[in-house]
N, C-alpha and C positions, 0 to 999 in steps of 0.2 A: 489372563491370555497371554501373557508375556510380551506385548507389545507396547512400546513407548508411548506415553499419552502426555497431554498438557492440560493442566488445570488452570483457568484463570479465575481469580476471585475478583468480584465486584463489590463496591459499598452500596449504600442505598441508592435506588434509581430514582431520585427525586431530581430537581433541577441540578445539573452536575456542577455547575459554577454560578453561583448565585450573582445578582448584579451589583449588590453591595462589596461583595468580596472581590469581584473582577475590578471594580471602581477603585478599591484599595490596592490592589496588585498594579494598574496602572499608574497609578498616584506614585506608589513606592519605587517604581523604575523609571519615572519621568526624568530623573536626574541623568539618565543616560541619554537624553537627547542633546546634552551640551557637550558631548565628546564625540569628535569626528569618526573615531573607530567604532562606536555603538550606535550613533545616531539612527543609522538604517535599520537598525534591528527592533527599534521601538516606534517605527512608523506604523499609523493605524491599520493600515492593510495587513502589515505582517502580523500585528497582535490579533487582529481579527481571524486571520488563517490559523494562528496557533491556538486560539480558543476554539475555532472549528475541530481542529484535530483532537484537542482533548476531549471535547464532546462526542466525536465518532469514536475515539479510543474508549470512552466509558460507557456507551450505549449497549449494554448487555443484550437487550432484546433486538436490537437492530443487527448487532454482529450474528446473533443465533439466527435470526431469519433469513440474512443474506446466506449464512453458510448452508443453511437448510436447502435453499433455493439452488446455491451452487452444487449440492449433491447430485443434481439432476443434469450436469453437464455431461455431454458425450465423452466417454474415455479417450476419444480421439484428440481432445483439447490439449493445448501445448501446457497450459496452465493448470495444475492441480490443487485444489483447495484441501485443506484438512477435513476429515469425515467425522462429522458429531457422533459421540458415543451418547446414545439416549439414557443408559443407565447412570450417567455421571451430570446430568443436568439438573439444576435446581435453580432457585430465585436469584441466586447470587454466583452461581459456579456455571461456567462454561467448560466443558470438557470434550476433547477431541483427540484423534490419532496423531501423534507425532510423526511426519513424514521421515522416512529414512533416504538419506542420499548423501551426496558429497557437496561441500560448498561450491557455489556457482562461480564465486569470485575467482579471479585469476591474478597471476602476478604480472610483473614486467614481461613475461615470457611471450614472444610473438610465435605464429605458426598456425597450422591446422586446427589443432585443438582450440585454442583462443578464437579463432574466427569462427568456428563452428558454435561455441558458448555465446558470442556476440550475437551471431545470426538468430540463434534460439531465443535470446533476451529480446532482440527487436521483435521477433515474431509473437512472443509471448506479451510484450507491451501492445501490439497492434490488435492482438486478441482481446485483451482485456478492455481496450479502450473502444475497440469497434463492435465486437460482438457481445461483450457482458456489459459494456457502458458503465464499467467501474474499474478505476486503479488504487492501488495501496496510496493512502494519504500520505505515508511517509516511506517511499520505497527506498530500500537499501540493499546493496548486493550481499551484505554479510547475512541476511535474513533469507537469501534464495537458495535453494538446494538442486542440484541435478540429481533427478530420480533415477531409478533403475531402468525405467522404460524410456529414458530421453526426454523426460518432460520437467517442467520446472515446479517446483513446490517451494511452500513458505513454511520456515522453521517454526514460526510461531504466526498465528494467524493475524494479518494486519488489519487495521480499520480500513474499510473501502469509502472511497469518495466516488460519486457519481460523475459520470461524463455526459455533460448534455449534448443531444443528437447534433445540434447546431456546430459543435465543436469538430465534428467527425470530418467534415468537408476541409476545413482548415489543416487538420492533421494529414489528410491524404494529400493536399496540395504540397504542403512542407515535404511528406516523404516522397513523394514524385518528384519534385525539384532536387532533392538531395540526391536520389538515386541517379537523375538524369545529370548530375554534376553541375546545376544551374544555382551556383551558391547565392549571386545576388536575390533570385527568386525566394529561395529556401530562409534567407536572413528575414526576409519580410514578415 
């Protein structure tokens, strides 16, 4: 139909990272704990988050299910997710429309346009975390597009991580403090 698409290919959907391989990986990088520059990168919490991200990114059915559910969002939402193309779905392929827009990332230039983009980005983050209860597990400005309708789209569909409802109160407290200029409270 002349529109750009994205095809993501997935391997077998068995256990993505087997315990044995994960143990070997952790053992193989354990030497990094001895270096001051790299010791923080191999902390248990960081390695667990990395494993979680790999598993989220590699879970085809979860990604397809989330995208399917996100198709039902009102058009008025700031964040627009890729539209699935049913004829391109297989047990190992995820096919969706590639959004068309300009990169949201901006350079060092200040001014009204940068302020508008920053405001849009903040609103999109709040929308994702409070309304959708999901945020990209590896957010990067390089993956975000400013779409023709003034919304934000993802160049490639990200793995989404759930945001527990109990985090919403903390997020709102932080945002309220930051907007009010109460730096000491927003740092907490």
